[in-house]
N, C-alpha and C positions, 0 to 999 in steps of 0.2 A: 678232214677229221675219218678218210678213206683210209683205213690199212694202217691206223690210232689204237690202241690202247686204250679203252676205259678203265679207271681206274676209281669207284664210286665206294666212299671211303666214311667213318663217323666225321668229325666234324672235330673229334677233341684230335682227330690225327691232325687234321689239316697242314698246322705247328709241318710235326716231323717227317709231309710227304710233301710241302712246299719246298721243304728245307733240303731233301733229298734230289727232285727234282732240278736246286738250282746250281749244286753243287755236282752234279750228272749231267755235261753241257746237250750230252745225247741223248739221255727221255727226254729232251724238249721235244723234238723231231717224232718224237715215238708215242708217250701219253702223255693223257689232256682227264686231269683229275679233279675232277667230282666233290662233294662233301651233301650229307644227311642234316640235320642235326642236330648237335651235342648236346642236345637235351631227348633227344630217342639213350640217352642213354639212362635215362629212369623211369621213360617202359617200353621196354622194354619186347614188351609182345605187338610194340608199334612195327617193330624196325624191319621185317622179312615183304609187309604190306605196305611200307614206304620204297625199298629198292624196287617188290614188285611192281610198285605204279613205275618208278624215272623210271626202271629197265626197260615200259612199255613203253614209253616215249623218245628214246630216243637211245636204247639197246642197239636199234636195226641200224647204227651208223660208223660201229664202232668193229675194228677186227674183230678184237676179241673182249673180253668185260670179267675184269680180276673187282672182287671188292671187298674192301679191308676195313671188314669185322671178321670175328671170330667167333661164335656160334650166340655168344652175345647173350646171354635166356632166351635164346628162341626155339628153344627145348625142339632144335632140333627144324623148325619148319624155315627157317634160312636156309639151309638144305634144300629141303624140298623146292625151293622159290628157283634159284641159282640152279637146280637141275634142266628145270622152261627153257636155262640160257644158257648152255656151257660155260657155267662162267665159273670159276673157283672165287678160295676164299682165301682171307692168310688162317693156319692152323691152330687148333688151340680152340679152347673156350669162351675168353675171351680178350683186352690188349695185354691183360697181368701174364694171359699165358705168354704170347706169341717176342712181347718186349722182355722178359727175362732169361727164356725157350722155359722144354717142359719141363725139362731137369731139373731144372734150377730150380724152378719155380713151383712141382712136388715135394723140392726136401723142403722150401721156407714149410708147409703145406705142415709137413711130417714132424718139421721141427716147434713152430706152435698154429697149430688146426684152428685158432682163433687169432688170423693173421686179417688184418684190413690195409688194402691195400692202394697205395697213390701212385699216380701219376705226375710227370711236369701240367698237363693240363690240366688234372685235379688239382693240384699245390691251388696253381695261379686261379682258381674258380674250384676254392671251395669254398663259400658262402655261400656262391647261387647255385650251386650243383648238389652240395653235403646238406647246408648248412638248412638255407629258403630249399631246394629240391625234394628235402624229408622232411621238411614243415617242422625243422625243431625250431627252428625262429617260433614259430608263430605255436605252438605246442610243445616244450619241450621237456616236457611230460613222456612224450617217445622215446627219450632219449635212449632209456634202460629196457623200452620194444623193441631199440633196432641194436644197440649195441652193449645188450648184455653177458655175451656172449665172445665180444673180444678182449686180446688180451693184449696185445700190441698194435705199432702201424708201421707199415710197411714200402716205404719208398723207391716206390722204382724209377729210379732218374733219368731219362734221359737225357742230359748233360746236365756239364760240370756247372754248374749255381747255388755259391754262396745261397744267397738273399731267398729261392725256392730249397733251396735244404734245410735254412733254418725257419718258415716257413713252419714247412715242416712238423719238423720237432717244435712252433711251437703248439700248433693242432693234436699234435698226440700228448703233448701233456698240458692242454687242458678240455681235453675225451680225456684221460687220466690212466691213457695206455702208452706202453715200449713201444722204443724208436729205435729202429732198424733201418739204415741207410744203409740201401744195394744200388750201386749206376751198369748205367745196364746198356744204355743208350738204343742206335733202332736199328738194328741190325736185323732187330726178331724184322719188317716192315719190308724185309731180301725180297719175299718171292715177291712180293708185285709188280717188279720193275722185269723179269721173264727170264732167263735167259737172253743175247751174248753178257747182258749190262750187271755186272755192280755194281752193289753202295759203297761209296767213301764216305765209311758215320768219324766223323769232325764234333767231338767234343765244345762246341762251345757257347 
């Protein structure tokens, strides 16, 4: 591991990060990808502590550290942890912003502030992370509390996948939301590769 970069990421990004390395042979020699559980998506107050714990145990084995999270609802706490290890992270507030790009994301919010966003991962695991994660399977009366201000569902797609696109549309219909599809790819993960490597984006 000496001389390598540790990329410690959200489990929700594992598929895209692994695809990145598989599509860029040179990265295999210089990057180790490790992931924390995707379920932290629903408990952002725990993210910084879990990152700190992992880096305390393993960070010293690497030449440098990149954390594949945005701020992700940590209210700056993640950045305070990263300062301890001179580590970097993906830019922006969350995966929706770095996948879409800050300008594109802000444009979507300006169009409709009541936008509920999904990525490929969240479409695939909608029942577990949204329905069960928010307790809507057990307490359906909570739906109005969570979603009364949302007007549309925006699917920010990493891959061209007709099945996922159809699932996202059906989720929007079930929630009574307008539906919008935006193909954004994985170029937002470019910073984790570091110079001089470039991501080859394959929409498959």
